[in-house]
C-alpha positions in Angstrom: 92.8 100.7 95.9 97.1 101.1 97.2 97.2 102.0 93.4 94.5 104.8 94.2 95.9 105.5 97.8 99.3 106.1 96.3 99.0 108.2 93.8 96.7 110.3 95.1 99.5 110.8 97.7 101.2 111.5 95.7 99.4 114.4 94.2 99.0 115.7 97.7 103.1 116.2 98.6 103.7 117.5 95.0 100.8 120.1 95.1 102.7 120.5 99.0 105.6 121.4 98.2 105.0 123.3 94.8 103.1 125.8 97.5 105.7 125.7 99.9 107.9 126.7 96.6 105.4 129.2 95.5 105.9 130.9 99.2 109.0 131.6 98.9 110.1 128.7 101.0 113.7 127.4 100.8 115.0 124.1 101.6 113.3 121.7 99.9 115.4 119.8 97.8 115.1 117.4 99.2 111.0 117.3 99.5 111.4 117.8 95.6 113.2 114.2 95.5 110.1 113.1 98.0 108.1 114.0 95.5 109.5 112.9 92.9 110.2 109.5 93.9 107.0 109.1 95.3 105.0 110.4 91.6 107.2 108.4 89.7 106.7 105.2 91.4 103.1 104.9 92.9 102.6 105.8 88.4 105.2 103.5 87.1 103.4 100.5 89.7 100.3 101.0 89.1 100.7 101.0 85.0 102.4 97.7 85.9 99.3 96.6 87.8 96.8 97.1 84.5 98.9 95.0 82.9 98.9 92.7 85.4 95.1 92.9 84.9 95.4 92.6 81.3 97.7 89.2 80.4 99.0 89.4 77.8 97.6 92.1 76.2 99.0 94.8 78.8 101.7 94.8 76.3 99.7 94.6 72.7 99.4 97.7 70.8 96.0 96.8 71.8 95.3 98.5 74.4 96.7 101.7 75.3 98.0 100.1 78.8 101.5 99.4 77.1 102.1 103.1 75.8 101.6 104.2 79.2 103.5 101.5 80.6 106.5 102.8 78.5 105.9 106.7 79.3 105.7 106.5 82.7 108.8 104.2 83.4 111.4 106.4 81.8 110.2 109.0 85.0 111.1 107.1 87.1 114.9 107.5 84.6 115.1 110.7 84.5 115.6 113.7 85.8 117.9 111.2 88.5 117.2 107.8 89.2 114.9 107.1 92.2 117.4 104.8 93.1 119.1 108.6 92.9 115.6 110.0 94.6 116.4 107.7 97.6 120.0 107.6 98.5 119.6 111.6 98.2 116.3 111.3 100.1 118.2 108.8 102.8 121.5 111.2 102.6 119.7 114.7 103.0 117.3 113.2 106.0 120.6 111.8 108.1 122.7 114.5 107.8 119.4 116.6 109.5 118.4 114.5 111.9 122.3 114.4 113.0 122.6 118.1 112.3 119.2 119.0 115.1 120.4 116.3 117.4 117.3 114.6 116.1 115.0 117.3 116.8 114.3 117.3 113.4 110.9 114.5 113.4 110.1 116.5 117.1 109.6 119.8 114.5 108.0 118.1 112.3 105.6 116.6 114.7 104.9 119.6 116.5 103.4 121.5 113.0 101.5 118.6 111.8 100.2 119.1 116.1 99.3 122.3 114.5 97.3 120.9 112.5 95.2 118.9 114.3 93.1 122.5 115.2 92.6 123.1 112.0 91.9 119.9 110.3 91.1 116.5 113.3 90.2 114.1 110.5 92.9 114.7 108.2 95.5 112.6 110.1 97.8 114.2 110.9 97.8 112.9 114.7 98.7 109.9 113.5 102.0 111.2 111.4 102.8 113.5 114.9 102.7 110.3 116.6 104.9 108.0 114.1 107.8 111.1 113.6 108.1 111.3 117.4 108.0 107.7 117.4 110.7 107.6 115.0 112.7 110.0 117.0 112.7 107.9 120.0 114.1 105.0 118.1 116.1 106.7 116.1 117.8 107.7 120.4 117.1 104.9 122.2 117.1 105.7 125.5 117.3 109.5 125.0 114.1 112.1 126.3 111.8 113.3 124.3 
């Protein structure tokens, strides 16, 4: 189940980023890095788990898992390794946090809370609460 959840989360995020870009939104370089990181790491972990389930057979050409693992592994390397994606995401988020004096996370929380009325059962309320909490933790002693 965790692999399914990771893959679905990555797919949903990739689709959301694509919709934003298709609608003409700008400034989504960081989101592209997040989407690539989530998708490639989820795929790689899933392939790794599939090999683990098959044991030694997972490495044989008789089972397709061996090829899937080879194919998915390269996605974590080309067009920016996962480590570079992590650095890019961290750098950009930290910059946005500093430039907005912490309001970056509050703005995202407000956007998510606006979605609650449209789709009340999709978990955006929990995500908004987490973002508000993150902003408070990252700026202790400051009112949110």
